[in-house]
VOKESE-568352 format. One record per residue (C-alpha): residue number from 1; x, y, z; residue in one letter. Coordinates in pm, 1 decimal. Layout:
% residues N
+-----+----------+----------+----------+------+
! pos !        u !        v !        w ! code !
+-----+----------+----------+----------+------+
! NUM !        X !        Y !        Z !    A !
...
+-----+----------+----------+----------+------+
//
This chain:
% residues 102
+-----+----------+----------+----------+------+
! pos !        u !        v !        w ! code !
+-----+----------+----------+----------+------+
!   1 !  12326.3 !  10414.2 !   7221.0 !    X !
!   2 !  12065.0 !  10218.8 !   7418.6 !    X !
!   3 !  12181.1 !   9961.9 !   7664.4 !    X !
!   4 !  12018.1 !   9622.6 !   7598.2 !    X !
!   5 !  12111.2 !   9462.6 !   7930.4 !    X !
!   6 !  11823.1 !   9301.5 !   8119.0 !    X !
!   7 !  11884.2 !   9189.6 !   8474.9 !    X !
!   8 !  11849.8 !   8812.3 !   8503.5 !    X !
!   9 !  11681.2 !   8849.1 !   8842.8 !    X !
!  10 !  11431.5 !   9111.1 !   8721.7 !    X !
!  11 !  11142.0 !   8868.5 !   8687.8 !    X !
!  12 !  11205.6 !   8713.6 !   9028.0 !    X !
!  13 !  11231.3 !   9057.0 !   9188.9 !    X !
!  14 !  10906.4 !   9161.5 !   9025.5 !    X !
!  15 !  10730.7 !   8846.9 !   9149.5 !    X !
!  16 !  10875.7 !   8899.2 !   9495.2 !    X !
!  17 !  10753.4 !   9258.1 !   9504.9 !    X !
!  18 !  10405.7 !   9151.5 !   9395.4 !    X !
!  19 !  10396.1 !   8873.3 !   9652.8 !    X !
!  20 !  10504.0 !   9109.1 !   9929.5 !    X !
!  21 !  10234.5 !   9355.9 !   9828.7 !    X !
!  22 !   9969.9 !   9081.2 !   9851.2 !    X !
!  23 !  10100.3 !   8965.9 !  10188.6 !    X !
!  24 !  10085.4 !   9325.8 !  10312.7 !    X !
!  25 !   9725.9 !   9358.4 !  10192.6 !    X !
!  26 !   9632.0 !   9033.1 !  10365.7 !    X !
!  27 !   9797.3 !   9150.8 !  10684.4 !    X !
!  28 !   9608.6 !   9482.5 !  10671.6 !    X !
!  29 !   9277.3 !   9300.0 !  10618.3 !    X !
!  30 !   9357.3 !   9064.0 !  10905.7 !    X !
!  31 !   9435.0 !   9361.9 !  11129.9 !    X !
!  32 !   9105.7 !   9534.7 !  11039.9 !    X !
!  33 !   8909.2 !   9220.3 !  11124.2 !    X !
!  34 !   9102.2 !   9176.9 !  11446.3 !    X !
!  35 !   9034.1 !   9534.9 !  11554.3 !    X !
!  36 !   8664.0 !   9491.9 !  11472.6 !    X !
!  37 !   8646.5 !   9170.3 !  11675.7 !    X !
!  38 !   8823.5 !   9338.9 !  11968.4 !    X !
!  39 !   8574.5 !   9627.7 !  11954.5 !    X !
!  40 !   8284.5 !   9380.3 !  11952.9 !    X !
!  41 !   8434.5 !   9200.8 !  12251.3 !    X !
!  42 !   8485.2 !   9526.3 !  12440.9 !    X !
!  43 !   8123.1 !   9620.0 !  12372.5 !    X !
!  44 !   8003.8 !   9282.2 !  12501.3 !    X !
!  45 !   8216.9 !   9319.9 !  12814.6 !    X !
!  46 !   8078.6 !   9667.0 !  12876.2 !    X !
!  47 !   7731.1 !   9506.5 !  12882.9 !    X !
!  48 !   7844.5 !   9273.0 !  13156.4 !    X !
!  49 !   7986.6 !   9015.0 !  12920.5 !    X !
!  50 !   7647.1 !   8859.0 !  12862.1 !    X !
!  51 !   7477.8 !   8848.6 !  12525.2 !    X !
!  52 !   7106.1 !   8785.1 !  12507.1 !    X !
!  53 !   6920.1 !   8537.4 !  12280.7 !    X !
!  54 !   6974.1 !   8622.1 !  11913.9 !    X !
!  55 !   7292.1 !   8814.8 !  11993.4 !    X !
!  56 !   7441.2 !   8501.6 !  12147.6 !    X !
!  57 !   7359.9 !   8296.4 !  11839.3 !    X !
!  58 !   7505.3 !   8566.7 !  11613.6 !    X !
!  59 !   7818.0 !   8591.0 !  11827.6 !    X !
!  60 !   7870.9 !   8215.2 !  11814.2 !    X !
!  61 !   7816.0 !   8210.7 !  11437.7 !    X !
!  62 !   8058.9 !   8501.2 !  11398.2 !    X !
!  63 !   8318.2 !   8315.7 !  11608.3 !    X !
!  64 !   8281.8 !   8008.5 !  11384.4 !    X !
!  65 !   8311.2 !   8222.7 !  11069.8 !    X !
!  66 !   8620.7 !   8397.1 !  11206.9 !    X !
!  67 !   8775.6 !   8063.3 !  11297.4 !    X !
!  68 !   8719.1 !   7927.7 !  10946.3 !    X !
!  69 !   8844.7 !   8251.7 !  10792.2 !    X !
!  70 !   9148.9 !   8251.3 !  11018.6 !    X !
!  71 !   9230.4 !   7895.8 !  10915.0 !    X !
!  72 !   9197.3 !   7985.6 !  10545.6 !    X !
!  73 !   9417.1 !   8291.3 !  10592.4 !    X !
!  74 !   9676.2 !   8085.4 !  10776.3 !    X !
!  75 !   9688.4 !   7848.0 !  10480.1 !    X !
!  76 !   9730.5 !   8142.5 !  10241.5 !    X !
!  77 !  10008.9 !   8285.0 !  10456.6 !    X !
!  78 !  10183.2 !   7946.9 !  10461.0 !    X !
!  79 !  10152.0 !   7921.3 !  10082.0 !    X !
!  80 !  10283.6 !   8277.0 !  10043.9 !    X !
!  81 !  10574.7 !   8199.3 !  10276.3 !    X !
!  82 !  10658.2 !   7888.4 !  10072.0 !    X !
!  83 !  10641.3 !   8085.8 !   9748.2 !    X !
!  84 !  10854.8 !   8360.2 !   9900.0 !    X !
!  85 !  11114.9 !   8100.4 !   9996.6 !    X !
!  86 !  11108.6 !   7962.7 !   9642.0 !    X !
!  87 !  11153.9 !   8311.4 !   9496.0 !    X !
!  88 !  11438.2 !   8384.0 !   9737.1 !    X !
!  89 !  11607.3 !   8061.4 !   9628.6 !    X !
!  90 !  11561.0 !   8151.6 !   9261.4 !    X !
!  91 !  11691.0 !   8502.0 !   9323.9 !    X !
!  92 !  11999.8 !   8369.4 !   9502.7 !    X !
!  93 !  12061.4 !   8130.7 !   9212.9 !    X !
!  94 !  12028.0 !   8412.1 !   8956.1 !    X !
!  95 !  12256.8 !   8638.3 !   9156.5 !    X !
!  96 !  12511.8 !   8357.4 !   9180.1 !    X !
!  97 !  12489.5 !   8291.7 !   8806.3 !    X !
!  98 !  12520.1 !   8664.6 !   8725.7 !    X !
!  99 !  12823.4 !   8689.2 !   8952.3 !    X !
! 100 !  13004.8 !   8405.6 !   8778.9 !    X !
! 101 !  12958.5 !   8553.3 !   8432.5 !    X !
! 102 !  13010.0 !   8374.5 !   8099.7 !    X !
+-----+----------+----------+----------+------+
//
């Protein structure tokens, strides 16, 4: 005989798992960009810390782009954190309701 029980917190757990996966992917992408920027900085320092003409303009543009990207990512992280808090609240509510029973 098949058991027809479906966990009341199943949907919330699924959403939480998906959200955590996305946050992990964002963190990995952030780390890759950070490592690339650190490598670029180390290369510039090895050249005496001075960038010539077009390289200086490119470096400044890259810094602006990274700043904008960092701000956007920070907003996404904040939104993900808020959603995670909401899911945790929902999960706690569902666990409480499941514990009380009919």
